[in-house]
N, C-alpha and C positions, 0 to 999 in steps of 0.2 A: 886121115889126119883131121881134116874137119869134121869129119861124122865121130869121131873119137871128142873131138874139147864139143858138140853140142849132146853126145849123152854127156857129159858130165854136166853137164850144166840142166837138163831134165830131170838126173839121180837130186843134185841139187835140192832145186826147187821142191822134189820128193820131198828129200827127208827133214825138208825146211819145214812141209806144209802137217809130218804130219808129229813133231815135236812138236807144236804150238800145239796142237790137238790135246798133244797126254802132257801138256804144262800144265792145262785147267783145268783138267779135271777132280782134284782133290777140292780144292772151294767144295766140286758141287756134291761131293759126299759130304765133305763140312756141313750144308745147309742142312743134309737129310738126318744128322747125328743131331743136329740142334732142333728140329723139330719133333725129335719122336723123343727126346730127351726132357721132363721136368721140369721149371722153371725149380729154382737152388730154393728161391725163395718162402715155398709154399709152402705146410703144414704135410708130413705126412699123413695117411690118410685114415691111418689108425690112433691118430691122440684124438681127443675131445677134444672141441671149441675153448678156447679159453678163456670167452664168456659165459661157459655153466656152470653154474653150483659144483660146491665137495656136493657127496653123496651125502656124508654124516653134518647137520652143527654142530660147531663146538657150545658147551657150557656157555651158560651166560659165566662171565666172568666173576668174582665177590669183591664186594667194597668194605672196604676195613675201616675202622673207627678212625675217627683222628686223632691223633697221642694226644691229651693234652682239656682234652675238653671234657665235660659231666654227661652223664647221660642220668635222664631222668627215670625215676621209673614212675610207670600211676600206680596212686592212689586210690581204693573205693574212697567214696564220699561218707563222713560218717552215717547209719544208721540212726536217724530218730525215733525215739520213740515216746509214744502216748503219753501224755501222765492225766489221769482224772482225778481232778480236786474230789476229797474226802471232805467232812461237814466233821468237825471237832466235837464229839459228844459232849455237854458239858457238864458239869459234876454232880453227883446227886445229893444235893438237899440234903440238910441231917433238921428232920423237926421234932422239936420236941414231942414230949409223952405227950400224949393227950391229957385232956386233966377230968379228972374224975366226978360227974355231978358239975360236968361249964357251969355258966352263966347262959344266957339263949345270945347276947351281943358281947362281941370284945370291940376295942379300939386300936388302929390302927394311927399313929399323928406321927407328920413329920414334915420336914423343912420347903418350903417349895424347891423345884428344880429351875425355874424364872425367878428367881429374886425381883430383877428389875423391874418386872413387869406385876409385882403380889406389892398389896400393905403389907408395909416393914412391922414387925411383929403382931402376927397371925401366922401361923403353921393347918395347916392338912388334917383330915382327919377321914378317916374310911372307918364304918365298919365291918364285921366280917361274923360267919356264925365258926366256934370255931370247935365245932365235929365238921366241921367240912375244911376248914382253913390253919393253919399251923405258921406265927409270926416269927420267921428264924433270918437268916443273914443269908445274901447272895454267895458267888461266886468272890465276889469285887470285896464283899465285907459291909456291904451297903443291906439297912434293911432289907425286906422281902416274905410276898407272903407264897406259902406252897403250900397246892392243894390235895387233901389227903388220900385221896379216892384215885387221882388220875393224875399217873406217872408224868414226873415235867409241867406239867403247871405251875407257873408259879407265877406271882407279877410283885415285880422289882419299881426302881424308881426309876425315871432314862428324861432325855434333853435332848434335845436336837446336833445332830453330828450327820457327815458324808457316810453314803453307805457307797461299795464298788461298784462300779462299770458293769457289772453283771445284772446289778440287786434292779428293780424297777420296784414303786410302789406306785401303788390305789387309794384317793384318797376319800371320803366322806366321813361323814359326821353323827354324831351323836347328839341328843338330848335327853334331859332327864332331868324335869322337873326349870330347876332355876340353873339349870348347868348347859354349859356345851363341850364337845371335844370336839378337838378333828382327831379324825380317825385314820390312821398311817399302817395300810397294808403292805409287808413290805414281801416281796418273791424274790424268789433265785432260778430264774428258769423257767417258771411257771410254776414250780413248788411255791409253796405260802412258808416262808419259814418262819414272820412274828411280828406281831400287832403292837402301835402304838397311841396308847392317846391322849393327845395335850388340851390341856384346857380348865375350867375352876367355876365359881359362884365369880366374874369376879375380882374379886378381895385377893382370893387366891389361887394365881396361874402355875400350873405344875406338868407334869410327866406319869406317864406308865408305861411299863413294857408288858405284852405277852406273852410268854415264851412256853412250846409246848414239843411234846414227844410223837403221843397220839391223841385220838380224840378232840383234835383242834378246834371243831365248833361248840364242844359241850361246855371246851375248858375260855374256852371268850363269852360263852355265857355265861361259865359262872363265876369268871372274871368281871364281866360290863356291869353283873348286881351288888358286886363289893365296888365297883368305881362312882357307879352308880350315886353311893352314899355321899360322898365327897360332901363337907361342911369347912370349914375356916373357925380358927380360933385360936382365941389370944395364948402370947405362945407362954403366960403364968399362966392357965390353963390346961396346958399338952400335958400329956400322959408321957414321961418319960423314955425316952425310944430303950430298946434292951441294947 
């Protein structure tokens, strides 16, 4: 009887030891499975990282013009056209028919163009060769002498006046006996255009202008021969003007 009780106790102890060891085995297996399985939060190895840029870049987005705003269209600057001033040719003087068997000299009497500086009651007189010069009227209707052999060579009356800014005047003096004339050579861009003669004998002060189209020096030399003959005559003795 006593032996049977001891055997039961031994069996009980053995069984108790085996049951405890079996109960602790499952947790070990859980740790092993946990160690071999990847974490649930890790990304799959086949996927590219989230920070890598896409293979193709999207095209730039189009920007539409704001509605209701006017758009300006560029316009080209106006083209500048250079205008070159041209000289206006004076009308050709109509010279009277040459006199048959003319006298050696004829006279041209006229009113001084500076009356306030002249002695009242006097006129100027110049003498000319009728075979070379003809008394006529200029484009303004005033008496003038036109040369018969030099085209455009004209002696007309003149008085002081202003000139355009692009013209210059060179002054000289002409002495002819008791006569003194201030000579004004008017040029445009270095090109001589006309010459003025202002002066007289002290009794009469008047002005002349000599124009030319060609042979300017020859024309001026011939004109000075006429201007140098100036004298003053009383109005009562003056030859009537044409």
